[in-house]
N, CA, C, O and the ligand as a Tripos MOL2 file, in Angstrom:
@<TRIPOS>MOLECULE
protein
  289   287    73     0     0
PROTEIN
NO_CHARGES

@<TRIPOS>ATOM
      1 N          -6.2480    8.7370   45.5590 N.3       1 MET1
      2 CA         -4.9660    8.0290   45.1710 C.3       1 MET1
      3 C          -4.1400    9.2560   44.3370 C.2       1 MET1
      4 O          -4.7010    9.9810   43.5160 O.2       1 MET1
      5 N          -3.0010    9.3350   44.6230 N.am      2 PRO2
      6 CA         -2.0370   10.3500   43.8150 C.3       2 PRO2
      7 C          -1.7730    9.5920   42.2820 C.2       2 PRO2
      8 O          -1.4720    8.4200   42.0550 O.2       2 PRO2
      9 N          -1.9550   10.4760   41.5430 N.am      3 LEU3
     10 CA         -1.4360   10.2260   40.0690 C.3       3 LEU3
     11 C          -0.0770    9.8960   39.8210 C.2       3 LEU3
     12 O           0.2640    8.9010   39.1810 O.2       3 LEU3
     13 N           0.8460   10.8750   40.4140 N.am      4 ASP4
     14 CA          2.2390   10.7990   40.1380 C.3       4 ASP4
     15 C           3.0250   10.5090   41.5360 C.2       4 ASP4
     16 O           4.1370   11.0040   41.7200 O.2       4 ASP4
     17 N           2.4890    9.8060   42.3720 N.am      5 GLY5
     18 CA          2.8380    9.4400   43.6600 C.3       5 GLY5
     19 C           3.9530    8.5820   43.6410 C.2       5 GLY5
     20 O           4.3930    8.4620   44.7840 O.2       5 GLY5
     21 N           4.6370    7.8880   42.7460 N.am      6 SER6
     22 CA          5.6320    6.8850   42.8310 C.3       6 SER6
     23 C           6.9010    7.5670   43.3820 C.2       6 SER6
     24 O           7.2810    8.4220   42.5820 O.2       6 SER6
     25 N           7.5680    7.4960   44.3090 N.am      7 PRO7
     26 CA          8.9290    8.0640   44.8110 C.3       7 PRO7
     27 C           9.7610    7.6000   43.6210 C.2       7 PRO7
     28 O           9.4410    6.6520   42.9040 O.2       7 PRO7
     29 N          10.9640    8.4210   43.4570 N.am      8 GLY8
     30 CA         11.7670    8.4360   42.3300 C.3       8 GLY8
     31 C          12.4990    7.0890   41.9580 C.2       8 GLY8
     32 O          12.6730    6.1140   42.6890 O.2       8 GLY8
     33 N          12.8980    7.2730   40.6040 N.am      9 GLY9
     34 CA         13.7080    5.9200   40.3950 C.3       9 GLY9
     35 C          12.8470    4.9420   39.3830 C.2       9 GLY9
     36 O          13.3040    4.2790   38.4510 O.2       9 GLY9
     37 N          11.6420    5.0220   39.7690 N.am     10 GLU10
     38 CA         11.1220    3.8960   39.0400 C.3      10 GLU10
     39 C          10.3750    4.4020   37.6040 C.2      10 GLU10
     40 O           9.5240    5.2830   37.7230 O.2      10 GLU10
     41 N          10.6440    3.9130   36.3540 N.am     11 GLU11
     42 CA         10.3460    4.3460   35.2000 C.3      11 GLU11
     43 C           9.0230    3.7870   35.0450 C.2      11 GLU11
     44 O           8.7060    2.7510   35.6290 O.2      11 GLU11
     45 N           8.2520    4.4050   34.3050 N.am     12 PRO12
     46 CA          6.7150    3.8610   34.1100 C.3      12 PRO12
     47 C           7.0240    2.8230   32.7970 C.2      12 PRO12
     48 O           7.7460    3.1350   31.8500 O.2      12 PRO12
     49 N           6.3770    1.6250   32.9340 N.am     13 ARG13
     50 CA          6.7590    0.6720   31.9300 C.3      13 ARG13
     51 C           5.5520   -0.0510   31.5010 C.2      13 ARG13
     52 O           4.5880    0.0750   32.2560 O.2      13 ARG13
     53 N           5.3870   -0.8050   30.4210 N.am     14 GLY14
     54 CA          4.5780   -1.4070   29.8050 C.3      14 GLY14
     55 C           3.7320   -0.6940   29.0190 C.2      14 GLY14
     56 O           4.1890    0.3670   28.5940 O.2      14 GLY14
     57 N           2.4010   -1.0430   28.6470 N.am     15 PRO15
     58 CA          1.7110   -0.2840   27.7240 C.3      15 PRO15
     59 C           1.4630    0.8420   28.0010 C.2      15 PRO15
     60 O           1.3200    1.1810   29.1760 O.2      15 PRO15
     61 N           1.3390    1.7980   26.8600 N.am     16 TRP16
     62 CA          0.9970    3.1330   27.0730 C.3      16 TRP16
     63 C          -0.2460    3.6460   26.2480 C.2      16 TRP16
     64 O          -0.3890    3.4090   25.0480 O.2      16 TRP16
     65 N          -1.0130    4.2770   26.9150 N.am     17 CYS17
     66 CA         -2.4250    4.6310   26.2360 C.3      17 CYS17
     67 C          -2.1150    5.5540   24.8870 C.2      17 CYS17
     68 O          -1.4650    6.5990   24.8980 O.2      17 CYS17
     69 N          -2.6710    4.9910   23.8280 N.am     18 ALA18
     70 CA         -2.4890    5.5570   22.5380 C.3      18 ALA18
     71 C          -3.1960    6.7140   22.3330 C.2      18 ALA18
     72 O          -2.9240    7.4760   21.4050 O.2      18 ALA18
     73 N          -4.2370    6.9470   23.2560 N.am     19 SER19
     74 CA         -4.9350    8.2780   23.1040 C.3      19 SER19
     75 C          -4.2520    9.3210   24.1010 C.2      19 SER19
     76 O          -3.7750   10.3400   23.6010 O.2      19 SER19
     77 N          -4.1910    9.1690   25.1960 N.am     20 CYS20
     78 CA         -3.4770   10.1460   26.2980 C.3      20 CYS20
     79 C          -2.0430   10.0980   26.5030 C.2      20 CYS20
     80 O          -1.4210   11.0080   27.0510 O.2      20 CYS20
     81 N          -1.5640    9.1170   26.0950 N.am     21 LYS21
     82 CA         -0.2680    8.7890   25.9850 C.3      21 LYS21
     83 C           0.5920    8.6350   27.3970 C.2      21 LYS21
     84 O           1.8170    8.7290   27.4860 O.2      21 LYS21
     85 N          -0.3660    8.3690   28.5090 N.am     22 ALA22
     86 CA          0.0230    8.1830   29.7120 C.3      22 ALA22
     87 C           0.1850    6.6200   29.7560 C.2      22 ALA22
     88 O          -0.4660    5.9200   28.9790 O.2      22 ALA22
     89 N           1.1100    6.0440   30.7250 N.am     23 PRO23
     90 CA          1.1060    4.5560   30.9780 C.3      23 PRO23
     91 C          -0.1300    4.1210   31.6020 C.2      23 PRO23
     92 O          -0.9230    4.8380   32.2130 O.2      23 PRO23
     93 N          -0.2100    2.9210   31.3950 N.am     24 ILE24
     94 CA         -1.6080    2.3590   31.7490 C.3      24 ILE24
     95 C          -1.0180    1.4300   33.0880 C.2      24 ILE24
     96 O          -0.2620    0.4920   32.8320 O.2      24 ILE24
     97 N          -1.3040    1.6560   34.1920 N.am     25 THR25
     98 CA         -0.9370    1.0230   35.4600 C.3      25 THR25
     99 C          -1.6740   -0.1910   35.5100 C.2      25 THR25
    100 O          -2.6650   -0.4280   34.8190 O.2      25 THR25
    101 N          -1.0520   -1.1180   36.5270 N.am     26 LYS26
    102 CA         -1.7700   -2.2740   36.6520 C.3      26 LYS26
    103 C          -3.1400   -2.0800   37.2650 C.2      26 LYS26
    104 O          -4.0640   -2.8400   36.9730 O.2      26 LYS26
    105 N          -3.2750   -1.1300   38.0620 N.am     27 GLY27
    106 CA         -4.5760   -1.0520   38.7090 C.3      27 GLY27
    107 C          -5.7640   -0.3970   37.7460 C.2      27 GLY27
    108 O          -6.9230   -0.2440   38.1320 O.2      27 GLY27
    109 N          -5.2630   -0.0280   36.3960 N.am     28 GLN28
    110 CA         -6.3780    0.4240   35.4700 C.3      28 GLN28
    111 C          -6.8300   -0.5230   34.5210 C.2      28 GLN28
    112 O          -6.1120   -1.4960   34.2900 O.2      28 GLN28
    113 N          -8.0110   -0.3730   33.8820 N.am     29 ARG29
    114 CA         -8.5930   -1.2680   32.9910 C.3      29 ARG29
    115 C          -7.9590   -0.8630   31.5610 C.2      29 ARG29
    116 O          -7.8840    0.3110   31.1970 O.2      29 ARG29
    117 N          -7.5630   -1.8310   30.8780 N.am     30 ARG30
    118 CA         -7.1770   -1.2670   29.7220 C.3      30 ARG30
    119 C          -7.9490   -2.1630   28.2650 C.2      30 ARG30
    120 O          -8.2720   -3.3510   28.2630 O.2      30 ARG30
    121 N          -8.0500   -1.4990   27.4900 N.am     31 VAL31
    122 CA         -8.6480   -2.1880   26.1580 C.3      31 VAL31
    123 C          -7.9070   -2.0480   24.9320 C.2      31 VAL31
    124 O          -7.4840   -0.9660   24.5250 O.2      31 VAL31
    125 N          -7.7740   -3.0000   24.4290 N.am     32 ARG32
    126 CA         -6.9920   -3.0100   23.0260 C.3      32 ARG32
    127 C          -8.0120   -2.6950   21.9430 C.2      32 ARG32
    128 O          -9.0980   -3.2700   21.8650 O.2      32 ARG32
    129 N          -7.5680   -1.6890   21.0640 N.am     33 VAL33
    130 CA         -8.4350   -1.3630   19.9920 C.3      33 VAL33
    131 C          -7.7020   -1.5380   18.6460 C.2      33 VAL33
    132 O          -6.6010   -1.0360   18.4200 O.2      33 VAL33
    133 N          -8.4020   -2.2930   17.7680 N.am     34 GLN34
    134 CA         -7.6560   -2.8640   16.5590 C.3      34 GLN34
    135 C          -8.3850   -2.0830   15.5290 C.2      34 GLN34
    136 O          -9.6080   -2.0330   15.3980 O.2      34 GLN34
    137 N          -7.3150   -1.3620   14.6780 N.am     35 PHE35
    138 CA         -7.7850   -0.6980   13.4420 C.3      35 PHE35
    139 C          -7.4820   -1.3530   12.1630 C.2      35 PHE35
    140 O          -6.2980   -1.6010   11.9310 O.2      35 PHE35
    141 N          -8.2850   -1.6370   11.3890 N.am     36 ASP36
    142 CA         -8.0360   -2.4250   10.1640 C.3      36 ASP36
    143 C          -7.0710   -1.4300    9.3910 C.2      36 ASP36
    144 O          -6.1850   -2.0010    8.7540 O.2      36 ASP36
    145 N          -7.0810   -0.2040    9.3370 N.am     37 ASN37
    146 CA         -6.1520    0.6260    8.4900 C.3      37 ASN37
    147 C          -4.7540    0.9180    9.1220 C.2      37 ASN37
    148 O          -3.9180    1.6390    8.5770 O.2      37 ASN37
    149 N          -4.5720    0.2740   10.3610 N.am     38 ASP38
    150 CA         -3.4690    0.5290   10.9020 C.3      38 ASP38
    151 C          -3.1360   -0.8010   11.8090 C.2      38 ASP38
    152 O          -2.9670   -0.7520   13.0270 O.2      38 ASP38
    153 N          -3.0690   -2.0030   11.0120 N.am     39 PRO39
    154 CA         -2.8460   -3.3810   11.4640 C.3      39 PRO39
    155 C          -1.6440   -3.4320   12.4810 C.2      39 PRO39
    156 O          -1.7080   -4.2210   13.4240 O.2      39 PRO39
    157 N          -0.5270   -2.5950   12.3130 N.am     40 HIS40
    158 CA          0.6320   -2.8050   13.2680 C.3      40 HIS40
    159 C           0.8360   -1.8090   14.0440 C.2      40 HIS40
    160 O           1.8430   -1.8710   14.7490 O.2      40 HIS40
    161 N           0.0370   -0.7130   14.1400 N.am     41 GLY41
    162 CA         -0.0220    0.2900   15.1000 C.3      41 GLY41
    163 C           0.8260    1.4370   14.8770 C.2      41 GLY41
    164 O           1.0740    2.3180   15.7000 O.2      41 GLY41
    165 N           1.3110    1.3360   13.5130 N.am     42 PHE42
    166 CA          2.2680    2.6390   12.9540 C.3      42 PHE42
    167 C           1.6410    3.8900   13.0430 C.2      42 PHE42
    168 O           2.3060    4.8530   13.4260 O.2      42 PHE42
    169 N           0.3660    4.0270   12.7230 N.am     43 ARG43
    170 CA         -0.1570    5.3030   12.8920 C.3      43 ARG43
    171 C          -0.7070    5.8750   14.2350 C.2      43 ARG43
    172 O          -1.3570    6.8930   14.4740 O.2      43 ARG43
    173 N          -0.1730    4.7680   15.1200 N.am     44 GLY44
    174 CA         -0.6560    5.2550   16.5320 C.3      44 GLY44
    175 C          -2.2150    5.1030   16.7500 C.2      44 GLY44
    176 O          -2.7670    5.8120   17.5920 O.2      44 GLY44
    177 N          -2.8590    4.2830   16.0780 N.am     45 LEU45
    178 CA         -4.3440    4.1290   16.3240 C.3      45 LEU45
    179 C          -4.3840    2.7320   17.0960 C.2      45 LEU45
    180 O          -4.9570    2.6510   18.1830 O.2      45 LEU45
    181 N          -3.7760    1.6660   16.5180 N.am     46 THR46
    182 CA         -4.1160    0.3780   17.0630 C.3      46 THR46
    183 C          -3.1920    0.2730   18.3600 C.2      46 THR46
    184 O          -2.0540    0.7410   18.3920 O.2      46 THR46
    185 N          -3.7200   -0.3020   19.2840 N.am     47 GLY47
    186 CA         -2.9550   -0.2780   20.4570 C.3      47 GLY47
    187 C          -3.7090   -0.3890   21.6700 C.2      47 GLY47
    188 O          -4.8860   -0.7390   21.5790 O.2      47 GLY47
    189 N          -3.1850   -0.1310   22.8540 N.am     48 GLU48
    190 CA         -3.6790   -0.2510   24.2160 C.3      48 GLU48
    191 C          -4.4010    0.9440   24.6760 C.2      48 GLU48
    192 O          -3.8210    1.9920   24.3910 O.2      48 GLU48
    193 N          -5.4810    1.0660   25.2960 N.am     49 TYR49
    194 CA         -6.0090    2.3110   25.6580 C.3      49 TYR49
    195 C          -6.4080    1.9880   27.0090 C.2      49 TYR49
    196 O          -6.5970    0.8350   27.3950 O.2      49 TYR49
    197 N          -6.5630    3.2860   27.9020 N.am     50 HIS50
    198 CA         -7.2790    3.0650   29.1160 C.3      50 HIS50
    199 C          -8.7900    2.8480   28.6150 C.2      50 HIS50
    200 O          -9.2180    3.2470   27.5330 O.2      50 HIS50
    201 N          -9.4670    2.2020   29.5090 N.am     51 GLU51
    202 CA        -10.8940    1.7860   29.2440 C.3      51 GLU51
    203 C         -11.7100    3.3270   28.6710 C.2      51 GLU51
    204 O         -12.2930    3.4690   27.5960 O.2      51 GLU51
    205 N         -11.5440    4.2480   29.6410 N.am     52 ALA52
    206 CA        -12.2700    5.3450   29.3800 C.3      52 ALA52
    207 C         -11.8840    6.0930   28.0820 C.2      52 ALA52
    208 O         -12.7180    6.6860   27.3980 O.2      52 ALA52
    209 N         -10.5220    6.0250   27.7760 N.am     53 CYS53
    210 CA         -9.9430    6.7010   26.5820 C.3      53 CYS53
    211 C         -10.5870    5.9470   25.3960 C.2      53 CYS53
    212 O         -10.9950    6.6220   24.4510 O.2      53 CYS53
    213 N         -10.7190    4.5050   25.3660 N.am     54 SER54
    214 CA        -10.8540    3.7750   24.2860 C.3      54 SER54
    215 C         -12.2250    3.9170   23.6940 C.2      54 SER54
    216 O         -12.4390    3.4310   22.5830 O.2      54 SER54
    217 N         -13.1130    4.5080   24.3100 N.am     55 LYS55
    218 CA        -14.3610    4.4680   23.7910 C.3      55 LYS55
    219 C         -14.5410    5.2890   22.5110 C.2      55 LYS55
    220 O         -15.1090    4.7380   21.5680 O.2      55 LYS55
    221 N         -14.1840    6.3410   22.4030 N.am     56 PRO56
    222 CA        -14.3130    6.9920   21.1810 C.3      56 PRO56
    223 C         -13.6000    6.4520   19.8920 C.2      56 PRO56
    224 O         -14.0160    6.5510   18.7380 O.2      56 PRO56
    225 N         -12.2430    5.7620   20.3980 N.am     57 PHE57
    226 CA        -11.6270    5.1910   19.3380 C.3      57 PHE57
    227 C         -12.1610    3.8320   19.0510 C.2      57 PHE57
    228 O         -11.9130    3.3250   17.9570 O.2      57 PHE57
    229 N         -12.9730    3.1030   20.0630 N.am     58 ALA58
    230 CA        -13.3380    1.8950   19.6960 C.3      58 ALA58
    231 C         -14.6450    2.0910   18.7540 C.2      58 ALA58
    232 O         -14.8650    1.2310   17.9010 O.2      58 ALA58
    233 N         -15.4700    3.1410   18.8790 N.am     59 SER59
    234 CA        -16.4250    3.3880   17.8570 C.3      59 SER59
    235 C         -15.8330    3.7880   16.4180 C.2      59 SER59
    236 O         -16.3070    3.4390   15.3360 O.2      59 SER59
    237 N         -14.7800    4.5350   16.6130 N.am     60 MET60
    238 CA        -14.1650    4.8810   15.3790 C.3      60 MET60
    239 C         -13.5980    3.7860   14.6850 C.2      60 MET60
    240 O         -13.6600    3.7460   13.4560 O.2      60 MET60
    241 N         -13.1090    2.9870   15.2760 N.am     61 ALA61
    242 CA        -12.2430    1.6160   14.7390 C.3      61 ALA61
    243 C         -13.5860    0.6140   14.1930 C.2      61 ALA61
    244 O         -13.4770   -0.2090   13.2840 O.2      61 ALA61
    245 N         -14.5700    0.8290   14.7920 N.am     62 ARG62
    246 CA        -15.8510   -0.0550   14.2580 C.3      62 ARG62
    247 C         -16.2630    0.3870   13.0020 C.2      62 ARG62
    248 O         -16.5490   -0.3950   12.0950 O.2      62 ARG62
    249 N         -16.3140    1.7010   12.8940 N.am     63 ALA63
    250 CA        -16.7040    2.4710   11.5960 C.3      63 ALA63
    251 C         -15.6500    1.9660   10.5210 C.2      63 ALA63
    252 O         -15.9390    1.2830    9.5390 O.2      63 ALA63
    253 N         -14.4000    2.4030   10.8580 N.am     64 ILE64
    254 CA        -13.3060    2.1270    9.9250 C.3      64 ILE64
    255 C         -13.3720    0.6250    9.2970 C.2      64 ILE64
    256 O         -13.3620    0.3470    8.0970 O.2      64 ILE64
    257 N         -13.4440   -0.3070   10.4330 N.am     65 ASN65
    258 CA        -13.4230   -1.5270   10.1750 C.3      65 ASN65
    259 C         -14.5640   -2.0430    9.1460 C.2      65 ASN65
    260 O         -14.3660   -2.9180    8.3020 O.2      65 ASN65
    261 N         -15.7340   -1.3910    9.3410 N.am     66 LEU66
    262 CA        -16.6390   -1.7220    8.7020 C.3      66 LEU66
    263 C         -16.6610   -1.3870    7.1300 C.2      66 LEU66
    264 O         -17.1120   -2.0940    6.2300 O.2      66 LEU66
    265 N         -15.9930    0.0110    7.0270 N.am     67 MET67
    266 CA        -15.7270    0.4640    5.6010 C.3      67 MET67
    267 C         -14.6460   -0.3940    4.9830 C.2      67 MET67
    268 O         -14.7570   -0.6070    3.7750 O.2      67 MET67
    269 N         -13.6640   -0.8960    5.5940 N.am     68 SER68
    270 CA        -12.7850   -1.7660    4.9580 C.3      68 SER68
    271 C         -13.3740   -3.0030    4.6410 C.2      68 SER68
    272 O         -13.0130   -3.5020    3.5750 O.2      68 SER68
    273 N         -14.2320   -3.6360    5.3480 N.am     69 PHE69
    274 CA        -14.6780   -4.8220    5.0260 C.3      69 PHE69
    275 C         -15.7310   -4.6510    3.9990 C.2      69 PHE69
    276 O         -16.1050   -5.6940    3.4630 O.2      69 PHE69
    277 N         -16.3200   -3.4680    3.5940 N.am     70 ARG70
    278 CA        -17.1010   -3.2200    2.4930 C.3      70 ARG70
    279 C         -16.2640   -3.0150    1.0700 C.2      70 ARG70
    280 O         -16.6600   -3.1710   -0.0850 O.2      70 ARG70
    281 N         -15.1810   -2.6750    1.4900 N.am     71 ARG71
    282 CA        -14.2310   -2.1540    0.1290 C.3      71 ARG71
    283 C         -13.8370   -3.4720   -0.5980 C.2      71 ARG71
    284 O         -13.4900   -4.5330   -0.0790 O.2      71 ARG71
    285 N         -13.9780   -3.1420   -2.0260 N.am     72 PHE72
    286 CA        -13.5130   -4.2330   -2.9690 C.3      72 PHE72
    287 C         -12.1470   -4.1990   -3.1990 C.2      72 PHE72
    288 O         -11.6260   -5.0260   -3.9470 O.2      72 PHE72
    289 ZN         -5.6650    7.1190   28.3950 Zn       73 ZN73
@<TRIPOS>BOND
     1     1     2 1
     2     2     3 1
     3     3     4 2
     4     3     5 am
     5     5     6 1
     6     6     7 1
     7     7     8 2
     8     7     9 am
     9     9    10 1
    10    10    11 1
    11    11    12 2
    12    11    13 am
    13    13    14 1
    14    14    15 1
    15    15    16 2
    16    15    17 am
    17    17    18 1
    18    18    19 1
    19    19    20 2
    20    19    21 am
    21    21    22 1
    22    22    23 1
    23    23    24 2
    24    23    25 am
    25    25    26 1
    26    26    27 1
    27    27    28 2
    28    27    29 am
    29    29    30 1
    30    30    31 1
    31    31    32 2
    32    31    33 am
    33    33    34 1
    34    34    35 1
    35    35    36 2
    36    35    37 am
    37    37    38 1
    38    38    39 1
    39    39    40 2
    40    39    41 am
    41    41    42 1
    42    42    43 1
    43    43    44 2
    44    43    45 am
    45    45    46 1
    46    46    47 1
    47    47    48 2
    48    47    49 am
    49    49    50 1
    50    50    51 1
    51    51    52 2
    52    51    53 am
    53    53    54 1
    54    54    55 1
    55    55    56 2
    56    55    57 am
    57    57    58 1
    58    58    59 1
    59    59    60 2
    60    59    61 am
    61    61    62 1
    62    62    63 1
    63    63    64 2
    64    63    65 am
    65    65    66 1
    66    66    67 1
    67    67    68 2
    68    67    69 am
    69    69    70 1
    70    70    71 1
    71    71    72 2
    72    71    73 am
    73    73    74 1
    74    74    75 1
    75    75    76 2
    76    75    77 am
    77    77    78 1
    78    78    79 1
    79    79    80 2
    80    79    81 am
    81    81    82 1
    82    82    83 1
    83    83    84 2
    84    83    85 am
    85    85    86 1
    86    86    87 1
    87    87    88 2
    88    87    89 am
    89    89    90 1
    90    90    91 1
    91    91    92 2
    92    91    93 am
    93    93    94 1
    94    94    95 1
    95    95    96 2
    96    95    97 am
    97    97    98 1
    98    98    99 1
    99    99   100 2
   100    99   101 am
   101   101   102 1
   102   102   103 1
   103   103   104 2
   104   103   105 am
   105   105   106 1
   106   106   107 1
   107   107   108 2
   108   107   109 am
   109   109   110 1
   110   110   111 1
   111   111   112 2
   112   111   113 am
   113   113   114 1
   114   114   115 1
   115   115   116 2
   116   115   117 am
   117   117   118 1
   118   118   119 1
   119   119   120 2
   120   119   121 am
   121   121   122 1
   122   122   123 1
   123   123   124 2
   124   123   125 am
   125   125   126 1
   126   126   127 1
   127   127   128 2
   128   127   129 am
   129   129   130 1
   130   130   131 1
   131   131   132 2
   132   131   133 am
   133   133   134 1
   134   134   135 1
   135   135   136 2
   136   135   137 am
   137   137   138 1
   138   138   139 1
   139   139   140 2
   140   139   141 am
   141   141   142 1
   142   142   143 1
   143   143   144 2
   144   143   145 am
   145   145   146 1
   146   146   147 1
   147   147   148 2
   148   147   149 am
   149   149   150 1
   150   150   151 1
   151   151   152 2
   152   151   153 am
   153   153   154 1
   154   154   155 1
   155   155   156 2
   156   155   157 am
   157   157   158 1
   158   158   159 1
   159   159   160 2
   160   159   161 am
   161   161   162 1
   162   162   163 1
   163   163   164 2
   164   163   165 am
   165   165   166 1
   166   166   167 1
   167   167   168 2
   168   167   169 am
   169   169   170 1
   170   170   171 1
   171   171   172 2
   172   171   173 am
   173   173   174 1
   174   174   175 1
   175   175   176 2
   176   175   177 am
   177   177   178 1
   178   178   179 1
   179   179   180 2
   180   179   181 am
   181   181   182 1
   182   182   183 1
   183   183   184 2
   184   183   185 am
   185   185   186 1
   186   186   187 1
   187   187   188 2
   188   187   189 am
   189   189   190 1
   190   190   191 1
   191   191   192 2
   192   191   193 am
   193   193   194 1
   194   194   195 1
   195   195   196 2
   196   195   197 am
   197   197   198 1
   198   198   199 1
   199   199   200 2
   200   199   201 am
   201   201   202 1
   202   202   203 1
   203   203   204 2
   204   203   205 am
   205   205   206 1
   206   206   207 1
   207   207   208 2
   208   207   209 am
   209   209   210 1
   210   210   211 1
   211   211   212 2
   212   211   213 am
   213   213   214 1
   214   214   215 1
   215   215   216 2
   216   215   217 am
   217   217   218 1
   218   218   219 1
   219   219   220 2
   220   219   221 am
   221   221   222 1
   222   222   223 1
   223   223   224 2
   224   223   225 am
   225   225   226 1
   226   226   227 1
   227   227   228 2
   228   227   229 am
   229   229   230 1
   230   230   231 1
   231   231   232 2
   232   231   233 am
   233   233   234 1
   234   234   235 1
   235   235   236 2
   236   235   237 am
   237   237   238 1
   238   238   239 1
   239   239   240 2
   240   239   241 am
   241   241   242 1
   242   242   243 1
   243   243   244 2
   244   243   245 am
   245   245   246 1
   246   246   247 1
   247   247   248 2
   248   247   249 am
   249   249   250 1
   250   250   251 1
   251   251   252 2
   252   251   253 am
   253   253   254 1
   254   254   255 1
   255   255   256 2
   256   255   257 am
   257   257   258 1
   258   258   259 1
   259   259   260 2
   260   259   261 am
   261   261   262 1
   262   262   263 1
   263   263   264 2
   264   263   265 am
   265   265   266 1
   266   266   267 1
   267   267   268 2
   268   267   269 am
   269   269   270 1
   270   270   271 1
   271   271   272 2
   272   271   273 am
   273   273   274 1
   274   274   275 1
   275   275   276 2
   276   275   277 am
   277   277   278 1
   278   278   279 1
   279   279   280 2
   280   279   281 am
   281   281   282 1
   282   282   283 1
   283   283   284 2
   284   283   285 am
   285   285   286 1
   286   286   287 1
   287   287   288 2
@<TRIPOS>SUBSTRUCTURE
     1 MET1         2 RESIDUE 1 A MET
     2 PRO2         6 RESIDUE 1 A PRO
     3 LEU3        10 RESIDUE 1 A LEU
     4 ASP4        14 RESIDUE 1 A ASP
     5 GLY5        18 RESIDUE 1 A GLY
     6 SER6        22 RESIDUE 1 A SER
     7 PRO7        26 RESIDUE 1 A PRO
     8 GLY8        30 RESIDUE 1 A GLY
     9 GLY9        34 RESIDUE 1 A GLY
    10 GLU10       38 RESIDUE 1 A GLU
    11 GLU11       42 RESIDUE 1 A GLU
    12 PRO12       46 RESIDUE 1 A PRO
    13 ARG13       50 RESIDUE 1 A ARG
    14 GLY14       54 RESIDUE 1 A GLY
    15 PRO15       58 RESIDUE 1 A PRO
    16 TRP16       62 RESIDUE 1 A TRP
    17 CYS17       66 RESIDUE 1 A CYS
    18 ALA18       70 RESIDUE 1 A ALA
    19 SER19       74 RESIDUE 1 A SER
    20 CYS20       78 RESIDUE 1 A CYS
    21 LYS21       82 RESIDUE 1 A LYS
    22 ALA22       86 RESIDUE 1 A ALA
    23 PRO23       90 RESIDUE 1 A PRO
    24 ILE24       94 RESIDUE 1 A ILE
    25 THR25       98 RESIDUE 1 A THR
    26 LYS26      102 RESIDUE 1 A LYS
    27 GLY27      106 RESIDUE 1 A GLY
    28 GLN28      110 RESIDUE 1 A GLN
    29 ARG29      114 RESIDUE 1 A ARG
    30 ARG30      118 RESIDUE 1 A ARG
    31 VAL31      122 RESIDUE 1 A VAL
    32 ARG32      126 RESIDUE 1 A ARG
    33 VAL33      130 RESIDUE 1 A VAL
    34 GLN34      134 RESIDUE 1 A GLN
    35 PHE35      138 RESIDUE 1 A PHE
    36 ASP36      142 RESIDUE 1 A ASP
    37 ASN37      146 RESIDUE 1 A ASN
    38 ASP38      150 RESIDUE 1 A ASP
    39 PRO39      154 RESIDUE 1 A PRO
    40 HIS40      158 RESIDUE 1 A HIS
    41 GLY41      162 RESIDUE 1 A GLY
    42 PHE42      166 RESIDUE 1 A PHE
    43 ARG43      170 RESIDUE 1 A ARG
    44 GLY44      174 RESIDUE 1 A GLY
    45 LEU45      178 RESIDUE 1 A LEU
    46 THR46      182 RESIDUE 1 A THR
    47 GLY47      186 RESIDUE 1 A GLY
    48 GLU48      190 RESIDUE 1 A GLU
    49 TYR49      194 RESIDUE 1 A TYR
    50 HIS50      198 RESIDUE 1 A HIS
    51 GLU51      202 RESIDUE 1 A GLU
    52 ALA52      206 RESIDUE 1 A ALA
    53 CYS53      210 RESIDUE 1 A CYS
    54 SER54      214 RESIDUE 1 A SER
    55 LYS55      218 RESIDUE 1 A LYS
    56 PRO56      222 RESIDUE 1 A PRO
    57 PHE57      226 RESIDUE 1 A PHE
    58 ALA58      230 RESIDUE 1 A ALA
    59 SER59      234 RESIDUE 1 A SER
    60 MET60      238 RESIDUE 1 A MET
    61 ALA61      242 RESIDUE 1 A ALA
    62 ARG62      246 RESIDUE 1 A ARG
    63 ALA63      250 RESIDUE 1 A ALA
    64 ILE64      254 RESIDUE 1 A ILE
    65 ASN65      258 RESIDUE 1 A ASN
    66 LEU66      262 RESIDUE 1 A LEU
    67 MET67      266 RESIDUE 1 A MET
    68 SER68      270 RESIDUE 1 A SER
    69 PHE69      274 RESIDUE 1 A PHE
    70 ARG70      278 RESIDUE 1 A ARG
    71 ARG71      282 RESIDUE 1 A ARG
    72 PHE72      286 RESIDUE 1 A PHE
    73 ZN73       289 GROUP 0 **** ****
């Protein structure tokens, strides 16, 4: 399957992977990763990821969310 096989004119839309900055197409699995220190995604952390791209970020988010949970 070609990665850039769409014939001209069609702009990529929809969610963009917050890790690799490529659009997440319909056929790809996507995962939303929520960072407690970036609730609105302004830092480019919280957002949609390709399933494969999300893995390191998901574990990072878990660690960060755990820290903010323990914070007073
Ligand atoms: Zn990606």
